[in-house]
TIDRENVEX-563860 format. One record per atom (N, C-alpha, C): residue number from 1; residue in one letter; atom name; z, y, x. Coordinates in Angstrom, 3 decimals. Each point is the difference from the previous one (the first is absolute). Layout:
<sites>
 num residu atome        Z        Y        X
 NUM      A    CA        Z        Y        X
...
</sites>
This chain:
<sites>
 num residu atome        Z        Y        X
   1      M     N   -3.164  -24.150   15.153
   1      M    CA   -0.890   -0.644   -0.941
   1      M     C    0.349   -1.479   -0.041
   2      T     N    0.077   -0.545   -1.205
   2      T    CA    0.312   -1.416   -0.105
   2      T     C   -1.220   -0.836    0.337
   3      G     N    0.248   -1.242    0.377
   3      G    CA   -1.097   -0.916    0.283
   3      G     C   -0.891   -0.220   -1.211
   4      I     N    0.593    0.040   -1.190
   4      I    CA   -0.769   -0.178   -1.238
   4      I     C   -1.011    1.133   -0.157
   5      V     N    0.443    1.215    0.260
   5      V    CA   -0.878    1.168   -0.135
   5      V     C   -1.131   -0.063    1.015
   6      E     N    0.330   -0.274    1.254
   6      E    CA   -1.036   -0.066    1.042
   6      E     C   -0.987   -1.125   -0.283
   7      A     N    0.481   -1.142   -0.453
   7      A    CA   -0.891   -1.125   -0.326
   7      A     C   -0.965    0.378   -1.120
   8      Q     N    0.492    0.713   -1.002
   8      Q    CA   -0.872    0.423   -1.100
   8      Q     C   -1.051    0.996    0.498
   9      W     N    0.412    0.929    0.863
   9      W    CA   -0.968    0.947    0.563
   9      W     C   -1.073   -0.747    0.784
  10      Q     N    0.394   -0.949    0.826
  10      Q    CA   -0.979   -0.732    0.816
  10      Q     C   -0.964   -0.788   -0.873
  11      K     N    0.503   -0.599   -1.058
  11      K    CA   -0.859   -0.727   -0.944
  11      K     C   -1.008    0.950   -0.650
  12      L     N    0.483    1.141   -0.409
  12      L    CA   -0.854    1.005   -0.643
  12      L     C   -1.062    0.530    0.956
  13      L     N    0.394    0.285    1.238
  13      L    CA   -0.942    0.531    0.979
  13      L     C   -1.040   -1.031    0.428
  14      A     N    0.378   -1.269    0.007
  14      A    CA   -0.916   -1.063    0.433
  14      A     C   -1.040   -0.349   -1.054
  15      A     N    0.362    0.092   -1.257
  15      A    CA   -0.906   -0.439   -1.063
  15      A     C    0.125    0.914   -1.210
  16      P     N   -0.643    1.164    0.050
  16      P    CA    0.074    0.893   -1.161
  16      P     C   -0.580   -0.665   -1.239
  17      E     N    0.608    0.312   -1.128
  17      E    CA   -0.433   -0.588   -1.262
  17      E     C   -1.069    0.863   -0.662
  18      G     N   -0.710   -0.618   -0.926
  18      G    CA   -0.973    0.744   -0.778
  18      G     C   -1.406   -0.515    0.185
  19      P     N   -0.904    0.461   -0.850
  19      P    CA   -1.398   -0.388    0.131
  19      P     C   -0.577    0.492    1.328
  20      H     N   -1.056   -0.626    0.432
  20      H    CA   -0.598    0.303    1.303
  20      H     C   -0.236    1.497    0.195
  21      W     N   -0.509    0.691   -0.996
  21      W    CA   -0.323    1.415    0.157
  21      W     C    1.244    0.876    0.165
  22      L     N    1.183   -0.529   -0.360
  22      L    CA    1.232    0.772    0.143
  22      L     C    0.784   -0.319    1.270
  23      K     N   -0.282   -1.141    0.609
  23      K    CA    0.843   -0.464    1.104
  23      K     C    0.067    0.978    1.167
  24      E     N   -1.101    0.604    0.372
  24      E    CA    0.020    0.931    1.129
  24      E     C    0.853    1.230   -0.324
  25      S     N   -0.182    0.558   -1.185
  25      S    CA    0.802    1.163   -0.401
  25      S     C    1.477   -0.360   -0.088
  26      F     N    0.292   -1.171   -0.541
  26      F    CA    1.390   -0.421   -0.130
  26      F     C    0.618   -0.256    1.375
  27      A     N   -0.768   -0.586    0.907
  27      A    CA    0.496   -0.239    1.362
  27      A     C    0.330    1.326    0.688
  28      E     N   -0.827    1.010   -0.186
  28      E    CA    0.260    1.322    0.587
  28      E     C    1.281    0.602   -0.589
  29      L     N    0.185   -0.174   -1.289
  29      L    CA    1.187    0.514   -0.666
  29      L     C    1.260   -0.698    0.518
  30      A     N   -0.043   -1.312    0.099
  30      A    CA    1.152   -0.764    0.491
  30      A     C    0.335    0.383    1.441
  31      Q     N   -1.008    0.151    0.835
  31      Q    CA    0.237    0.371    1.391
  31      Q     C    0.611    1.401    0.099
  32      A     N   -0.529    0.936   -0.789
  32      A    CA    0.539    1.363    0.008
  32      A     C    1.459    0.010   -0.454
  33      A     N    0.331   -0.822   -0.981
  33      A    CA    1.389   -0.077   -0.477
  33      A     C    0.901   -0.620    1.053
  34      Y     N   -0.463   -1.057    0.642
  34      Y    CA    0.805   -0.694    1.008
  34      Y     C    0.312    0.905    1.189
  35      E     N   -0.871    0.929    0.285
  35      E    CA    0.205    0.922    1.122
  35      E     C    1.132    0.996   -0.261
  36      Q     N    0.462    0.094   -1.229
  36      Q    CA    1.057    0.946   -0.362
  36      Q     C    1.362   -0.708   -0.014
  37      P     N    0.902    0.370    0.889
  37      P    CA    1.305   -0.681    0.078
  37      P     C    0.755   -0.052   -1.330
  38      Q     N   -0.060    1.060   -0.803
  38      Q    CA    0.717    0.005   -1.279
  38      Q     C   -0.547   -1.056   -0.953
  39      L     N   -1.310   -0.198   -0.013
  39      L    CA   -0.592   -0.994   -0.888
  39      L     C    0.125   -1.401    0.578
  40      R     N   -0.048   -0.116    1.314
  40      R    CA    0.111   -1.298    0.656
  40      R     C    1.359   -0.649   -0.277
  41      E     N    1.016    0.792   -0.352
  41      E    CA    1.316   -0.533   -0.350
  41      E     C    0.048   -0.553   -1.419
  42      L     N   -0.970    0.365   -0.816
  42      L    CA   -0.025   -0.428   -1.391
  42      L     C   -0.815   -1.282   -0.152
  43      Y     N    0.245   -0.715   -1.081
  43      Y    CA   -0.708   -1.253   -0.260
  43      Y     C   -1.341    0.310   -0.670
  44      P     N   -1.110   -0.359    0.638
  44      P    CA   -1.306    0.271   -0.613
  44      P     C   -0.397   -1.135   -0.947
  45      W     N   -0.557    0.359   -1.122
  45      W    CA   -0.534   -1.020   -0.903
  45      W     C   -1.257    0.553   -0.650
  46      T     N   -0.816   -0.890   -0.477
  46      T    CA   -1.277    0.409   -0.565
  46      T     C   -0.122   -0.470   -1.438
  47      G     N   -0.757    0.752   -0.752
  47      G    CA   -0.318   -0.341   -1.374
  47      G     C   -1.126    0.897   -0.464
  48      M     N   -0.953   -0.578   -0.661
  48      M    CA   -1.138    0.765   -0.519
  48      M     C   -0.692    0.797    1.103
  49      W     N   -0.094   -0.562    1.192
  49      W    CA   -0.628    0.617    1.174
  49      W     C    0.663    1.317    0.368
  50      E     N    1.316    0.027   -0.177
  50      E    CA    0.802    1.154    0.366
  50      E     C    1.046   -0.448    1.012
  51      L     N    0.388    0.908    0.864
  51      L    CA    1.053   -0.249    0.971
  51      L     C    1.269    0.679   -0.494
  52      H     N    0.994   -0.822   -0.290
  52      H    CA    1.292    0.470   -0.500
  52      H     C    1.044   -0.150    1.088
  53      F     N    1.078    0.743   -0.136
  53      F    CA    1.107   -0.038    0.948
  53      F     C    1.285   -0.168   -0.790
  54      S     N    0.822   -0.955    0.421
  54      S    CA    1.250   -0.260   -0.707
  54      S     C    1.194    0.228    0.905
  55      R     N    1.083    0.480   -0.603
  55      R    CA    1.238    0.171    0.736
  55      R     C    0.795   -1.299    0.058
  56      C     N   -0.561   -1.082   -0.576
  56      C    CA    0.647   -1.310    0.072
  56      C     C   -1.052   -1.065    0.297
  57      T     N    0.456   -1.173    0.435
  57      T    CA   -0.913   -1.023    0.509
  57      T     C   -0.376   -1.083   -1.003
  58      E     N    0.593    0.009   -1.179
  58      E    CA   -0.279   -1.048   -0.992
  58      E     C   -0.368    0.610   -1.343
  59      A     N   -0.791   -0.740   -0.764
  59      A    CA   -0.350    0.416   -1.357
  59      A     C    1.204   -0.232   -0.914
  60      P     N    0.209    0.867   -0.971
  60      P    CA   -0.792    1.186   -0.250
  60      P     C    0.246    1.066    1.073
  61      F     N   -1.095    0.598    0.433
  61      F    CA    0.055    1.019    1.043
  61      F     C    0.449    1.335   -0.586
  62      S     N    0.424    0.896    0.882
  62      S    CA    0.320    1.358   -0.452
  62      S     C   -1.314    0.675   -0.392
  63      W     N    0.077    0.889   -0.916
  63      W    CA   -1.206    0.674   -0.504
  63      W     C    0.242    1.505    0.035
  64      D     N    0.347    0.507    1.196
  64      D    CA    0.368    1.407    0.111
  64      D     C   -0.701    0.708    1.154
  65      I     N   -1.092   -0.600    0.474
  65      I    CA   -0.760    0.562    1.112
  65      I     C   -1.469    0.050   -0.401
  66      P     N   -0.688    1.093    0.273
  66      P    CA   -1.435    0.041   -0.294
  66      P     C   -0.756   -1.120    0.722
  67      Y     N   -1.150   -0.339   -0.518
  67      Y    CA   -0.832   -1.059    0.564
  67      Y     C   -1.428    0.524    0.122
  68      A     N   -0.794   -0.679    0.807
  68      A    CA   -1.353    0.485    0.272
  68      A     C   -1.007   -1.145   -0.099
  69      G     N   -1.233    0.372   -0.255
  69      G    CA   -1.079   -0.978   -0.048
  69      G     C   -1.344    0.675    0.157
  70      P     N   -1.002   -0.786    0.381
  70      P    CA   -1.353    0.552    0.093
  70      P     C   -0.497    0.459   -1.369
  71      S     N   -0.742    1.103   -0.023
  71      S    CA   -0.607    0.500   -1.238
  71      S     C   -1.330   -0.695   -0.228
  72      R     N   -0.412   -0.045   -1.230
  72      R    CA   -1.286   -0.625   -0.327
  72      R     C   -1.171    0.798    0.555
  73      D     N    0.180    1.305    0.123
  73      D    CA   -1.097    0.852    0.470
  73      D     C    0.151    0.388    1.467
  74      G     N    0.751   -0.782    0.769
  74      G    CA    0.244    0.305    1.409
  74      G     C    1.301    0.768    0.135
  75      G     N    0.540    0.014    1.180
  75      G    CA    1.277    0.670    0.209
  75      G     C    1.143   -0.845   -0.524
  76      Y     N    1.109    0.661   -0.268
  76      Y    CA    1.221   -0.680   -0.410
  76      Y     C    0.688    0.791   -1.088
  77      R     N    0.838   -0.674   -0.758
  77      R    CA    0.812    0.664   -1.000
  77      R     C    1.459   -0.376    0.251
  78      V     N    0.876    0.914   -0.332
  78      V    CA    1.433   -0.229    0.118
  78      V     C    0.602    0.255   -1.370
  79      D     N    0.730   -0.972   -0.497
  79      D    CA    0.620    0.085   -1.314
  79      D     C    1.481   -0.341    0.125
  80      G     N    0.707    0.270   -1.093
  80      G    CA    1.359   -0.487   -0.078
  80      G     C    1.067    1.046    0.230
  81      P     N    1.213   -0.450   -0.056
  81      P    CA    0.335   -1.412    0.027
  81      P     C   -0.334   -0.774   -1.277
  82      S     N   -0.046    0.613   -1.168
  82      S    CA   -0.375   -0.760   -1.194
  82      S     C   -1.520    0.004   -0.159
  83      R     N   -0.509   -0.923   -0.771
  83      R    CA   -1.444   -0.104   -0.213
  83      R     C   -0.571    1.233   -0.696
  84      S     N    0.835    0.757   -0.695
  84      S    CA   -0.503    1.171   -0.730
  84      S     C   -0.028    1.268    0.852
  85      E     N    0.446   -0.074    1.238
  85      E    CA    0.040    1.181    0.866
  85      E     C   -1.074   -0.063    1.070
  86      Q     N   -0.745    1.089    0.169
  86      Q    CA   -0.995    0.083    1.050
  86      Q     C    0.439    1.053    1.008
  87      V     N    0.031   -0.390    1.281
  87      V    CA    0.355    0.924    1.072
  87      V     C   -1.238    0.771    0.426
  88      G     N   -1.094   -0.717    0.267
  88      G    CA   -1.218    0.683    0.405
  88      G     C   -1.009   -0.934    0.615
  89      E     N   -1.093    0.593    0.456
  89      E    CA   -1.072   -0.752    0.650
  89      E     C   -0.120    0.467    1.439
  90      A     N   -0.479   -0.911    0.845
  90      A    CA   -0.139    0.294    1.425
  90      A     C   -1.310   -0.566    0.506
  91      A     N   -0.574    0.665    0.976
  91      A    CA   -1.268   -0.455    0.574
  91      A     C    0.198   -1.175    0.958
  92      T     N    1.160   -0.039    0.668
  92      T    CA    0.232   -1.050    0.999
  92      T     C    1.294   -0.747   -0.292
  93      A     N    0.125   -1.161    0.622
  93      A    CA    1.215   -0.795   -0.142
  93      A     C    1.207    0.758    0.543
  94      R     N   -0.164    0.664    1.120
  94      R    CA    1.117    0.746    0.601
  94      R     C    0.474    1.135   -0.910
  95      E     N   -0.938    0.672   -0.651
  95      E    CA    0.376    1.058   -0.936
  95      E     C    0.762   -0.581   -1.194
  96      A     N   -0.433   -1.145   -0.479
  96      A    CA    0.687   -0.649   -1.126
  96      A     C    1.426   -0.376    0.392
  97      I     N    0.165   -0.549    1.185
  97      I    CA    1.330   -0.395    0.459
  97      I     C    0.875    1.239    0.215
  98      A     N   -0.585    1.090    0.448
  98      A    CA    0.766    1.245    0.138
  98      A     C    0.548    0.442   -1.354
  99      M     N   -0.771   -0.181   -1.060
  99      M    CA    0.473    0.336   -1.348
  99      M     C    1.161   -0.889   -0.406
 100      V     N   -0.112   -1.289    0.286
 100      V    CA    1.102   -0.920   -0.313
 100      V     C    1.268    0.465    0.720
 101      L     N   -0.125    0.319    1.278
 101      L    CA    1.156    0.451    0.784
 101      L     C    0.619    1.260   -0.581
 102      E     N   -0.843    0.897   -0.475
 102      E    CA    0.484    1.260   -0.567
 102      E     C    0.879   -0.230   -1.229
 103      Y     N   -0.268   -1.067   -0.744
 103      Y    CA    0.713   -0.263   -1.246
 103      Y     C    1.038   -1.123    0.119
 104      L     N    0.332   -0.397    1.228
 104      L    CA    1.037   -1.024    0.172
 104      L     C    1.339    0.533   -0.485
 105      P     N    0.754   -0.835   -0.717
 105      P    CA    1.350    0.439   -0.358
 105      P     C    0.867    0.101    1.259
 106      P     N    0.989    0.862    0.008
 106      P    CA    0.856    0.127    1.185
 106      P     C    0.731   -1.305    0.301
 107      G     N    0.124   -0.309    1.278
 107      G    CA    0.763   -1.165    0.446
 107      G     C   -0.477   -1.319   -0.549
 108      C     N   -1.297   -0.222   -0.001
 108      C    CA   -0.506   -1.203   -0.677
 108      C     C   -0.237   -1.202    0.911
 109      G     N    0.445   -0.003    1.216
 109      G    CA   -0.208   -1.175    0.841
 109      G     C    1.243   -0.282    0.805
 110      P     N    0.100   -1.074    0.645
 110      P    CA   -0.903   -1.144   -0.020
 110      P     C    0.148   -0.823   -1.287
 111      A     N   -0.939   -0.915   -0.203
 111      A    CA    0.002   -0.825   -1.211
 111      A     C    1.269   -0.842   -0.075
 112      F     N    0.513   -0.130   -1.197
 112      F    CA    1.190   -0.791   -0.313
 112      F     C   -0.429   -1.448   -0.197
 113      D     N    0.732   -0.927    0.583
 113      D    CA   -0.301   -1.425   -0.198
 113      D     C    0.525   -0.426   -1.363
 114      G     N   -0.895   -0.093   -0.958
 114      G    CA    0.349   -0.358   -1.377
 114      G     C   -0.983    0.648   -0.947
 115      N     N    0.319   -0.052   -1.305
 115      N    CA   -0.909    0.584   -0.990
 115      N     C    0.508    1.363   -0.472
 116      A     N   -0.756    0.623   -0.892
 116      A    CA    0.318    1.363   -0.446
 116      A     C    1.350    0.082   -0.700
 117      M     N    0.362   -1.021   -0.760
 117      M    CA    1.291    0.024   -0.691
 117      M     C    1.156   -0.121    0.994
 118      E     N   -0.181   -0.856    0.999
 118      E    CA    1.028   -0.128    1.036
 118      E     C    0.110    1.283    0.820
 119      L     N   -1.130    0.631    0.267
 119      L    CA   -0.001    1.276    0.714
 119      L     C    0.763    1.055   -0.796
 120      A     N   -0.260    0.080   -1.301
 120      A    CA    0.687    0.985   -0.848
 120      A     C    1.510   -0.249   -0.001
 121      A     N    0.402   -1.257   -0.092
 121      A    CA    1.429   -0.337    0.020
 121      A     C    0.619    0.393    1.341
 122      Y     N   -0.702   -0.280    1.086
 122      Y    CA    0.481    0.360    1.328
 122      Y     C    0.151    1.512    0.117
 123      E     N   -1.000    0.747   -0.474
 123      E    CA    0.062    1.463    0.083
 123      E     C    1.159    0.556   -0.825
 124      R     N    0.303   -0.623   -1.156
 124      R    CA    1.137    0.454   -0.796
 124      R     C    1.310   -0.173    0.771
 125      T     N    0.138   -1.115    0.720
 125      T    CA    1.226   -0.222    0.774
 125      T     C    0.108    1.020    1.134
 126      Q     N   -1.136    0.390    0.575
 126      Q    CA    0.019    0.978    1.085
 126      Q     C    0.359    1.388   -0.502
 127      E     N   -0.449    0.334   -1.210
 127      E    CA    0.286    1.304   -0.586
 127      E     C    1.486    0.150   -0.333
 128      S     N    0.648   -1.107   -0.376
 128      S    CA    1.408    0.067   -0.397
 128      S     C    0.950    0.059    1.184
 129      R     N   -0.519   -0.109    1.187
 129      R    CA    0.853    0.055    1.197
 129      R     C    0.332    1.415    0.378
</sites>
């Protein structure tokens, strides 16, 4: 794991984002994700009170991994990788993270130091070898 990835995880775990009523649920989600070695290798980022995972460390991030967030009616939802795809709903943070793990693309870690375009270029060079 790169220092950039670990630093981002520590920042996320120390100060979850979101309105007060969401912070506890989001903190549980972040902790459950951090406990998973496959996700801990990826770069975590947040948006719209959702926890996203990127295969690269800089924006624009990769957008090929499901993401999770607290539901408005309790529990959690897992969507993605695109905004139009829904994976499912879960009662607990751990169940939501299990869904994310189930839909991880093969060989998606550790995070690449760079952005999504640089990652794609790097992967093309690896494929041609």
